[in-house]
N, C-alpha and C positions, 0 to 999 in steps of 0.2 A: 787226919781230917782237917779240912781247910777252915781257917777262921778269917780269912781276908778275901775281899772281892777280887783281888788280882788272881787268886787261885781258881776262881770259877769263871774268869773272863775268857771267852772264846777268841777275842781279838779278831772279829770277823772283818774289821777294816782298820787299817793302821793310819789312815789319813783322816784329817778333820775330826779329832776325837770329840765325843759328845760334850757339849758345853751346856750350861744352864740357860734357859730362857727366863729373863727376869720378870717377876710379877710386879705390877705397878703398885706403888704405895704400900709395899710390904704385904700384899694380899695373897700370900702363898696358900694359907688355909682355905680361903675362898676359891682360889684357882683350883685347888684339889677337889673341893666340893663340886665345882662345875664339871670337871672331868668325870668324877664319880657319878654325878647325876646323869650325864650323857650315857655312860656305860650301863647304868641301871635301866634307863629307858629302852635302850637297844635290846638288852637281854629280856626285860619284862615283856616286850612286844613279841618275843619269840614264844612265850609260854602263856601269856594272859588270855590269848584267844582260845586256848584249848577248852576252858570251862564254859566260855560264852558261845562256843560254836553252835550247839544245838539251838540256842535262842536265835542266833543270826540265820540259821538254816530255815527256821519257821518264818521269820520275819520277811526275808527276801525271796523265799521260794526256791532255795537251793535244792538240788538233788543230793542224795547222800554222798555220791562220788564227787560232785562239784564242790561241796562244802570243804573237802580236804584241800582243794585248791587255794583256799584262803590262807592256809598254813604253809603249803609248799611254795606258793608264789613269793611270799616274804623270804623264806629260808633260801630258796634258790637264787633270787636276786642278791640277797645279802652275801651269801657265801661265794657266789660267782664273781661279784664285782669288788671284793675286798682288796685283791692285789692291785687292781687299777686305782682304787681309792687310796691305798698306801703310797703308790707312786705319785699321784697327784699331790699328796701331802708334801712329799720331798721336793717336788718341782715348784710348787706355788706357795709353800709356807704352811706349817701345821695349824696356826691360829686361823688363817684365812679359810682353809678347808673345814676346820672345826665349826666356825660360825656358819659357813655355807651349809654344812651338814645339819646343824641345828635348825636353821630356818627351813631347809627342805623337809626335814623330819616333821616339823610342825605343820607345814602346808599339806604334806601327804597324809598325815594323821587326820587333819581336818577333812580331807577328801574321803578317807575311809569312813569317818563318822557321819558324813553326809550322803553316803552311797544309797542309791535308790534301786539298784539292780545287782544281780550276782556278778555280771561281767564288769560293772563299774567298780565293785569292791575288789575283785581280783586284780584288775589293772592298777587300782590305787595301792594295793598291797605290794605289787611289783615295784612301784615307784617308792613306796616307803622302805622296802628292802634295799633299793639302790641308794637312798639317802642314808640309811644305816651303814652302808658300806663306805661312805665318806666319813661318817661320824665316829665309828668305832676305832679305826686305826689312827685317826687324827687325835682322838682323846688320849689314847695310850702314848702316841708320839709326843704330845704336849707334856704329858706327865714325865716321861723319861728325859725330856730336855729341860724341864723345869727343876727337877730334883737331881742333884749330882749322884753319881754311882756310889754305892755303899749303904750305910744304915739308913740315911734319910730317904733314899729312893726305895729301899726295901720296905720301910714303914708305909710310905705312900702307896706302893704297889699292894701292900696288905689290905689297905682300905679299898683300893680299886678291885682287888680280888673278892673282897667281901660283898661288894656291889654286884659282882657277877653271880656269886652263889645265891645271894639274897634275891636277885632278880628272878631266878628260876622258881624259887619257892613262893615268892610274893605274887608271881603271876597266877599261880594256882588259887591263891586266896583272894586277891584283889579282883580277878576276873569274875569270880562267883559273886562277890559282894556287889560290884557295880552292875553286873547283869541282872541281879535279882532286885536291886533297889532303885537304881537310876535308869537302867536300860542298857542294852548292848552298845549303843553308839558312844556312851561315855567311856567305854574301854579304850577307844581311840582319841576322843576329844580331850581327855585328861592330859594328853601330851602337849596340846597346843600352847596353853599359857606357860607351861614349864619350859618348853623349848624356846619360846620367845623371850622369856625373862633370862634364861641362861645365855642366849646369844647377846643380849644387851649388856649383861654383866661381863661377859668374856671380853668384849671390846674395851671395857673400862679397866678390867683387872689384869689381863694377861697381855704383855707386850709382844708384838709380832716381830718377825725377822725376815729379811730378804734372803732367800737361798742364793748361794754363790756358786758359780761355775756351771757348765753344762747348758744345753739348750733348754728352753722353757716350753717345748712342745712335746707332748707325750708320744711314745711309739705306738701309733694307732694300730698297725697290723699286729704287733705283739700283744697289745691290749685286747684286741678282738679274739686272738687265738687263746690266750691264757684265761680270759673271762669265759669263753665258751667251754673250754676244758674243765674249769673249776665248777661252772654251773651244772654241767652234765654230771660231774662226779658227785656233787652235793645232791642232785635230784635223783640219781640212780637208785639209792636205797629205798626211796619212797616208791619208785616204779617197781623195784624188785619185790617189795612186800605186798604190792597189790596184784602183780601179774606173774609172780613166781621167780625164784632166784636162778632158775636154769632156763627161763624163757628167752627166746631169740631177741626180744625187745630189750630186756635188761642187759644181756651180753653185748648187744649192739651199742647201747649207750655207753657202757664201760669201755669198749674198744674204741669208740669214737673219741672219748675223752683222752685216752692214752695216745691215740694218733695225733690229736690236736696238740697235746702237750709236747710230744716228740718234735713236731714241726716247729713249735714255738722255740724249743731249745736250739734246733738247727739254725733258725733264722737269727736268734739273739746272739749266737756266737760271732756273727759277722757285723753286729751293730757297734758303732762307736759309743753310743749312749743307750745301752739296752734298758728295757723295762726292769729287768732283774739282773743284777750282776751275778753271773753264773757261778762264780767262786763261792757265793753264799750257799748255793745248792749243793756244793761238794763238801761243805763243812760237816764233819762227823758230829760236832757239837750241835749244830743246827738240826741235823737229822734226828739225833737223840732227843733234843728238846721238843721237836714237832711231833715225833711219835708219842712221847709222853703226853703232850698236849692233846693229841687225838684221843688217847685212852681216857684222859681226864674229861674231855667233852662227851665221850660215849657214856661214861659213868654218870656224869651230871644229867645228861639227857634221859637216860634209860631208867635209872634206879627209882627216882621219885615218881616218874610217870607210871612205871610198872606197879609200884605199891599203891599209887592213887587209883589206878584202874582196878586193882585187886579189891581195894576197900569198897569201890562202887559196885563191882560185879558180884563179888562173893559175900560181902557183908552189907550190901545195899545202903552204903553211905550216900548222901547227896554230894554233888560235886563240891559244894562249899565246905561241907563237913570233912570231906576227904582232903581238901586243900589245907584246912586248919590243922589236920593231923600232922602236917609236916612243918608247922610253925617252929617246933624245937630245932629242926634241922637248919632252918634259916637263921634263927637266933644264934645257934652254935657257930654257924659259918660267919656271921657278923662279928661275934666276939673273937673268933680265931683270926679273922682278917685284920681287925683293928689292933689286937693285943699280942697275938702269938706268931703269926706267919712270918712277918717281916724280920723280927728279931731272930727267929729260929733259922731262917735262911742265912742271915748275916753270921750267926754263930757257927752253924754246921756246914754251910755250903749247899749249893744246888744239888749236887750229886747225892749227898746223904739224904736230903729231904725228899727228893724224887725217887729214891729207893725205898725209904721206909714208909712214906705216906700211902703209896699204893698197896703196900703189904698190909698196913693197918686197915685200909679200906677193904681189902679182900676179906679179912677176918670179920669186919662189921657186916659186909654184904652177905657173907656166909651165915652170920647170925640172923640177918633179915630173911634169909631163905627158909627159915623155920616158920613160915607164915602159918598162923593157926587157922584151921578151916572153920571151926565153930567157937572156939574159946575167944574171950575178949582179946582184941587185937593189940590195944595200945600198951598196957603195962610191960609185957615181956620184950617188946621191940623198941621201946623208948630209948634205952641206953645206946642201941645200935644206931638209931636215927641221929643222936647227938654226936657220936663218934664220926659218922659219915659227914655231918656238917663241918666238923673240924678238919678232917683229913682231906676232903675234897677241896675246900678253900685253900688250905696250906699248899697242896700240890699245885693248884692253879696259880697261886702267887709265885711259887718257885719257877714254874715254866715261864712266867712273864719276866721275872728277874733274869733268867738265863738268856732269853732271846734278845734282851735289850742291853746286856752288859757288853762293853767293848765295841759297840756299834757306833759308827760315825753319826753325827747329828743329821747329816743329809740322807741317811739311810734308815733312820728310826721309823719312819712311816712304813717302809717296805718290811722291816723286821716285824713290826706290829701286825701288818697285814698277813704275813706268812703264818704267824702264830695264830691269829684269829681264824684264818682259813682252815688250819688244821683242827682248831677247836670246833668250828661249825661242821666240818666233815665228820668229826667224831660224834657230835650230837646227832646228825642225820643218820649215820650208821647205827648208833646205839639205839635210837628210837625205833627205826625201821626193822632192824634185824632182831632185836630182843622182844619187841612186842609181837612180831610175826612168829618167833619161836614159841612164845607162850601160847599164842592162839592155835598154832598148828598142833602142839602137843595136847592141848585141851581137846581139840577136835578129834585127834586120833584116839584118845581115851574114850570119848563119848561114842565113837564109832564101833567099839568092841561089842561083842555079843553080851558080855557081862560088864556093861559100862558102869562106872561109879556114878554117884550123884553129880549133878552139875557143879555144885559147890566144891566137891572133892576134886573133880577134874580141873576146875579153874585153879584151885590151890596148887595142884601138881604142876600145871603149866607155868604159873608164875614162879614156883619154886625152882623149876629147871632153868628158867632164864636167869634168875638171880645166882644160881650156882655157877653157871657159865660166866656170868659177869664177874664173879669173885675170882675165877681163874684168870680172866682177862686183866683184872686189876693187878693180880700178883705178877703176871707176865710183864705188865707195864713197869713195875718196880725193877724187875730183873733186866729189862731192856735199858732203863736209865742207868743202872749200875754198870752195864757192859759198854754203853756208848759214850757216856759223859765222863771224860777224862780231865786231867789237869790242863791248864791253859797252854802249857808247852806242847802237849800232844795235839791240841785242837786248834792251834794257831793257824790262821789263814793270812797270807799276804794280801795287801790291799789290792794289788793288781790282779789277784786271782790267778 
């Protein structure tokens, strides 16, 4: 079992090894706070809208179907543009793109908060997702170039991972609080002063650097192809859950995404300065890391949402009360990220953590699957909610450590973007597939001649989805064990 970072390094690039980006006036702690704040905002806006959506629907006159576009518009633009955002970071400098992303996120959040029609809000959410695609990879790239590989970076990534897990849970709570007290527009407007202050502090605290070598013009054709492929792939699960997983439309979207990705690979092979160095995509280490990341995203996206919907539909909780039920999960994730995850990865290594945390998550999710239909919900499931908060966050931190270790400074943005694209795809798949599975099983039970009560059918539907998620989590641990090997086995030459 490895105890050194060299043992877990994939050496994805042997040139220009990652160096630290100095923080001005010793403000490393404040620099980390800025990066964590950015990540928290991006993840928060992925989930905060869920609770406020019914209020927005009534206020702006959305149809039920159109209201879903407020969620999918952000998720599709965010997931689709992450790879381009990561490349821009490496071309023009991580701090420059980070500040640009912060300002753009603030402006687009303001536009969302001032929306006067459904079309206006959906367009503003697309723009907000695009700005998040600049902000998320640049925040992670700044972190990995500010903190040197090893224990210091792992601790910082622990805090960063805690912000990710806390963002999902906080969105469920904060969305309900703001929508019920101040109004739905505050869900977006709260980002404006935070983003503006963070941008101003970033310029003062974090020193920039000028990227060296290579042209400073992005590969436009490659960017269009991979952005289209990624956006279609992120959007496909939402389409499938609404129109059927065997519908011609869903299959057409998936095939189109695969074809565009194939064309992208063929074109990039002949590029002198490709959007993505293709040797990155051939790395067994990177494949294992991103598969583990996708599983982590699916679990993060699906488990809390399924349990929240169960509380609202079967136990008649209000959205706010359902969100508050998962406060222990967020607190446990925060503590794990700040205190446990980084040191654990440093001591045990990525492979061990990404093997054991999904297995522990599988046990906890299986425990959650014993959802009580009529008995009090909280006491018997509280321990599992705490375990999930710890295991999810620790696994997320391990994937981030893995994808950034041994990567050249000039490719940290791309490495971050690949990891976050995998995470977003996992979230999209997890939410769409497992909510759809729960709903379809419930409907099938209610359609029988001797149908159970609605509450019993709902309970059975959610239980089935959680059981399948438990198996998925266990499979993720086994995949990590099989694919993540020592640095010698996973090494990639710089030239690919």
